[in-house]
C-alpha positions, -999 to +999 in steps of 0.1 A: +136+230+090+119+196+084+081+196+081+059+166+087+026+162+068+001+135+079-028+121+058-052+093+066-083+075+054-103+044+064-118+014+048-146-007+063-142-044+053-159-077+062-132-084+088-131-048+103-120-013+096-085-007+081-069+027+088-044+040+063-020+066+075+009+084+058+035+105+076+057+124+051+087+144+063+101+171+040+136+184+042+126+220+039+094+239+033+083+246-002+052+243-023+044+206-019+013+186-023+007+154-003-024+136-014-038+104-001-068+092-020-089+061-025-092+046-060-108+015-075-080-004-093-085-016-129-086-053-124-064-076-146-070-109-128-062-143-143-091-159-161-119-169-139-107-151-108-129-125-091-130-105-059-160-090-041-144-056-036-110-040-042-098-005-033-065+012-032-050+040-011-027+060-034-002+084-018+012+111-041+039+136-032+049+164-056+063+199-055+094+219-045+102+204-011+125+174-009+111+142+006+132+131+036+113+102+051+080+083+047+060+061+069+029+046+051+009+022+072-023+001+071-037-010+105-066-033+113-087-018+141-093-050+161-077-082+175-077-103+144-042-115+135-029-113+099-003-135+082+022-124+056+016-138+021+044-121+000+054-130-035+077-118-063+074-080-063+047-080-036+046-075+001+012-087+013-007-098+044-040-116+048-067-116+075-096-142+076-127-144+098-161-159+096-159-170+059-144-136+048-109-128+036-090-095+033-056-092+016-035-060+017-006-056-006+020-031-019+052-032-040+082-048-025+117-031-025+127-046-058+096-033-077+097+000-060+134+003-069+125-004-106+100+025-105+120+049-083+157+039-086+170+069-067+154+054-035+179+026-037+157+001-019+162-030-041+180-051-014+161-036+016+132-049+036+111-017+033+078-033+046+074-045+082+046-066+096+027-069+128-003-091+134-026-061+128-005-039+104+018-034+075+042-005+073+062+008+044+091+029+058+117+048+039+144+069+056+175+088+044+159+094+010+181+109-016+170+140-035+135+132-048+108+158-054+079+136-065+068+100-058+038+079-053+031+047-033+001+025-027-017-002-006-044-023-022-071-039-001-090-068-017-120-087-001-134-121-010-151-151+005-129-176+024-124-201+009-123-183-024-140-198-055-105-198-071-076-198-047-054-167-045-079-144-063-076-117-036-038-121-036-037-115-074-059-085-070-035-068-047-006-076-070-016-047-094+011-027-111+014+009-097+010+026-131-025+010-134-035+027-101-022+061-113-043+058-145-075+055-123-064+081-097 
């Protein structure tokens, strides 16, 4: 019988509170750990670039039960509308208000497929956008017993001292997040 496990956390930012929620459905019960935690990424920004604050929500799933589906979302609590700002290997969205910028990003299907090829998501649009959210959704997952996913939230002044600094901050390889988790 499928089991759903839900985890959540929140981040206060200069443009409002972002709620991060993960809903993980397992194909059958077993000893399984579903952990959602906040980490500070190791920054590897291009020379001269800085951000005021950068945090990541890292979702880790491990154990005996088989992962069936996953919905991992970031929602801005408010009316401010975001705009997608994707790039090679990155699904991202930005929000700007009163001289402050927040960019949220995660791996796109191509990069996630490189890391977890059994998910077979290379040619799929796995992240959807609304004006106040981003959602990574995976369904019909083949046999997989452990996996991890992330959203990175970077804050900066708007305009930035060096354009795209926050965008580069959310374009952090997943393995660097795991080394800080």
